[in-house]
N, C-alpha and C positions, 0 to 999 in steps of 0.2 A: 174527226175534230182536227182543225188546222194546228200545226205545231207553232207555238208562240216563241218568237226569237226576240229576246230583249237586248238591245244594243245600248251600252252606256258609253257616252263620249264627253270628254272634259276639255279638249283643246281644239283650236282651229286645224292644226296640222293633223292630228289623229283623225278628226272628222273627214278631212280630205282623203286620207287612206281608206277610210270606211266607205266612201261615197259609192264606188262601183259595186260593192257588196250590198249596200242598202238598196240600191236600185233593183238588183236581182232578187232580193228578198221580197221587196214591195211588189214586183211583177209576178212572183210565184204564186201558183194556184194552191200550193200545198203548205204555205207558210203565212204567218201573220207577223208583221213587223211592229215591235214595240220600241220606242225610242226615249231614252232619258238624256237630257242635256244638263251638265253639271259644271262646276268650278269656273274655268275661264269663260265658258259660253255664256254664263249668267252674270258676268261681271262687266259693269259699265267701263271700268278702267281698261279692259282688254277688248272692248269694242262690241259688247253684247252679241257675240257671234252666233248665238242661237238664231238670230234673225236670218242669217245666211242659210241655216238649215231649213227654215220655213220657206225661204224664197226658192230653195231647190225643190220644194213640193212635198216635203215630209212633215207629217203631223208629229209634234212632240208630245208624248203622253205625260211626261213629268219633267219639271224644271227643279233641279236641286241646287239651292243657293247655299254653298258651303264655304266659299273662299273668303278668308279674313283679309283685311287690308294691310296688315303689318308685313314687313319684309324680313322675316326671321324664320329660324328653324322651328321655334315654338309655335309660331303661327301656322306653319305648314302641318305640324303634328295635329294641332287643334282643328285645322280645316279637314284633315283626313278623318279625325274622330267624328266631326260633324257630318261628314259624308256618309259614314257608316250608319249613324242614327237615321238620317233622312232617307237613305237608300233602302233600309229595312222596311220603312213605311211604304215606299214606292213599290218594292217588290211584293209586299203583302197585297197591295191594291191590284197590281197587274197580273200576279199569278203566272209568271213566265215559265215555259218548259226548259229553257236554257238561256244563260247569260253569255253574250258574245262580247269579248273584250280584246283590245288591241294595245300591245306595247307595255309600258312600264312606268306610268306616271303614278304619283301617290294616290290620286283619286281612283285610279284603276285598281290599285291594290285594296283600296276600301271597298270597291265594288266586288272584287273577288272574295274578300274576307266575309263580307255580308252574305253573299251567295252560298259560300261553303257552310256557314253557320245555320243558314236556313235550308240546307240540303237541296239547293238548286244547282243542277249541272252547269259547268262552265266550259266554254270553248275559247281558246286563246290563240291569238295571232301574233307572230314575231317572237316566239319563244326561242331559247337556245342561243341567243346572240350575246355578245360580250361588249360592254362599255365600261372600262375600268375606272374612268374618271367621274362617273356619276352614280348617285344612289340608286338610279334606275336599274343598275346591275343586280342588286340584291332583290329589288322588287320583282323584276322579270322572272328570276328563277324561283321565287316564292310563289308567284302566280302559277308557274308551271306545276308545282306540287299540289296546288289546289284545283287545277283544271282536269277535266276528263278527256277533252279532245284538244289537239294541238295542230296548228298550221304554221309551218316554218318557211322561211324565205329562201333557204338553200338546203342542200342535202347534208352539208357539214353541221348546220344548226339542228337538223333533224336528228343526226347522230348524237349530238349533245343532249337533246331532250331525252332521248332514250337512255343515254348515259346517266341521267338524273333518276332513272328508275321507272320511266313511263313505258307502257307496253307499246311495241312497234305498230300494232294494229290500230292504235289510236293517235298516231303521229303521222302527219301528212305533209310532205314537201310540195308546197303549192307555188312558191315564188312570192314576191312582194306585191301586195295589191296596189301600192302606189304606181307601179309600172303599168297597170291597167289604164290609169288616167293618161299616162304619157302616150300610150299607144292609141287610145280610143277617144280622148277628148279633143274637140276642135278648138285649137288654141288661137289666141288673138294675134293679129298682125300689129306691127309697130304703131301705126297711126291710131287704131282702135284702142290699143293698150294705153297709149299716152293720154287719151281722152278719159279713160277709166281712172288712171293714176293722177290726172291733173298735173302732169310733170312731163317735160320734154326730155326724151332720152338722147343723150349724146355719148358717143363712144370715145374712148373705151369706158365701159361701166360694169360695175360688179353688183351682184346680189349678195347682201350681207345678213346673215342671221347667226347670232351668238347668244348662247344660254349660259347660265352659271354652271361651274364645275363643282357639283355638290359634294364631292368627296375630297376636294383639295383644300389646302390651307391658304390658297391665294385670296388676296383682297380683291373682291369683284370690281370695285371702283378703280383701283390702281391698274388692274389688268385691262379693263376696257379703255382706260385713258391712254395707256401705252399703245394699244391697237389703233385707237382713233388718231393719235398723233402720226403714226406711220401712214395711215390712209390719207390724212390731210396733206401730207408732203409727196404722195405718190403720183399725183396728176390724174388719177382716175375718178370718175364720177360713181356714186354709190347710191343704191336704193336700199334702205335699211328696213327690216321688219322688227317687230317687238320681240324681246326675250320673253320666255315663258314665265309662269307664276312661282318658280322656285325661289328660295331665299337668295337675294342678290340680284334678282331679275329686274326689280324696279330701279335700282341704281344704275344698272346698265342702260335701261331705257332713258333715264334722266340725262345721262352723259351724251347719249346719241342725240337726243333732242337738242341739247346745247350746241353740238357741232353743226347739226342741220340748220339751226337758226343763224349760223354765221355765213351761210352761202346756200340759199334755197334753190339756186339753179344747178349747182354741182351735187347737192345732197337732197334726199327726200326720205321721209319715214312714213311708214304705213303700219297702223296697229295690227291689221289682219288683212292680208291680201286675198284669202280664199284660194281654193285649189286652182281655179281657171286662170286667175291673174298671176299666181305664184309660178305655175308651170310656164305661162307665157312669158313672164320675165326671165325665168331660167333658160328658156329656149333662145331668147335674144341677147342675154348677158354675155360678155366676153369671158367672165370668170365668176366663180361662186366663192365666197369667203365666209368663214365662220366655224361653227362646230355642230351644225345641225345634221341629223341623219339623212336628210334629203340630199345633202351634198355627197354622202357616201352611196346612197341607193339610187335615187332618181336621176341625179345629174349625169350619171354614166350613160344613160339612154340618149341624152343629148350630145354625148361625147364632149362634154364641157370640162375644162381644167378647174380643179377644186383645191383651194388652200384650206386645210383643216387645222385649226389652231388649238393647241393644248392637248389634254388627255381625255376629254369627255367621250370621244369616240374610239379610244384605244382598245383594240381587240376586235373591232368590227371589221369583217372581210371587206376588201376594197377591190375595184375593178381595174386599177392601174392608172386612173386619171387624177389621183389625189396626191398632193404635196403636203406632208405632215410637218408642222413647224411650231415653235414657240413664238410669242410676240416679237422678240428681238430678232427673229429671222424673217419676219413678214415682208420687209422691203425686198430683199433678194428673191424671195419666193414669188412675189408678184411679177418681177421681171422674168423669172423662169417660166411661170404659168402662161405669160403672153408671148413667149418666144416661139418662133416658127417650129423649132425642133420639138418642144413639148406639145404644141397644138397638133402637129403631125402624129405624135404618139398617141394622143387622145382619140384622134379620128380612127385609129385602128383597133381600139378596145371595144369589147362587147360587155354588156351589163350581166354580171354574175347572179343577179337577183330576179331573173325570169324574163319572160317575154310578153307579159301583159294578159295572162289568162288565169290569174289567181282567184278572182272573184267567182268565176264559174265553178272552179274546183271546190272552193270553200263552201258555197251554197249547196252544192250537190251532196257534200258530206253531211252538212247540218240538216238537210232534209231527210236523210235515211239512216244516220248512224245511231247506235244504241246510246241512250242518255242516262244509263245507270250511274249513280253517284259512287257505287262500289268500285274501288281501284285495287289492282294487285301490283306490288312492286316488282319490277322486271330486273332481274339480276343478269349482268353481262356474263 
């Protein structure tokens, strides 16, 4: 009997990281792919991105509509609870052999909690990482304790998962699957990308993705307004993507849309680029600005300068192409990032998150590894 691998995805970015893994599972003669799309994928506000999954040739077994429209911590907690209820029904129908999860979103935590309570083994990608400014930090480590199999993006993160009590034989340092896309995806050239975006790219231009800092006391609106004011006086053109569905995300998106409306030649906003367009933009951009993990992980493969704003990514290992700033330091950071000296420095850096073979390693383990729910605590 083929081993049933159930992948739960809730965001456009996470799906993009899953993509090379999904393709290998689908192509395997030993595995059956089951796919559940939830949260932002099933929300019109965030672009109904489940449609991109289907366009990529994957059948979605279950759509879980759990995202409430309110922009608050209470709404996020309720959305998580609703996900738990609906996923329990989905798992009962699908009867998976293992749940494959990636990262640290609240809906990912709900997917893990549900699987744990139903005695379904969990395999988790990107454990052991540190992001001090986001609630994701707590979610990530709690999923580690619920999971049986672990795939980490660096050896240091592998050591941290083992430090949390996981048996070394169940923890695999595979690299980051996002780098598989960088190495293997045929990216769009400028003219083709402009047609897809319906926007003419003029240099210098930046790719901007900024999410709420869910563990800070900062007012999201005041914070994004300060950032946008600097960008508006910087002279650079900016392609914005939507913030995620965390509390404060909607107010970030609203303020960005207001700025874009003042000058649609200089600024452009896309709800969801999808992995192909996102990486194509990243390849062509002069710099990356925001607080997304893609700036820390994938951008290094393109040897691009990155300006990381705030504490959301604090603690995550960096490849040497990142300038860490607060909003009041953004103006000088832009000048530094575009300087010949810093661009030369970036060109000499290598990506510490792997060379683009993570999906192959992950699928090989999932195909053959023991799936027992029984765990032993590993003492150092």
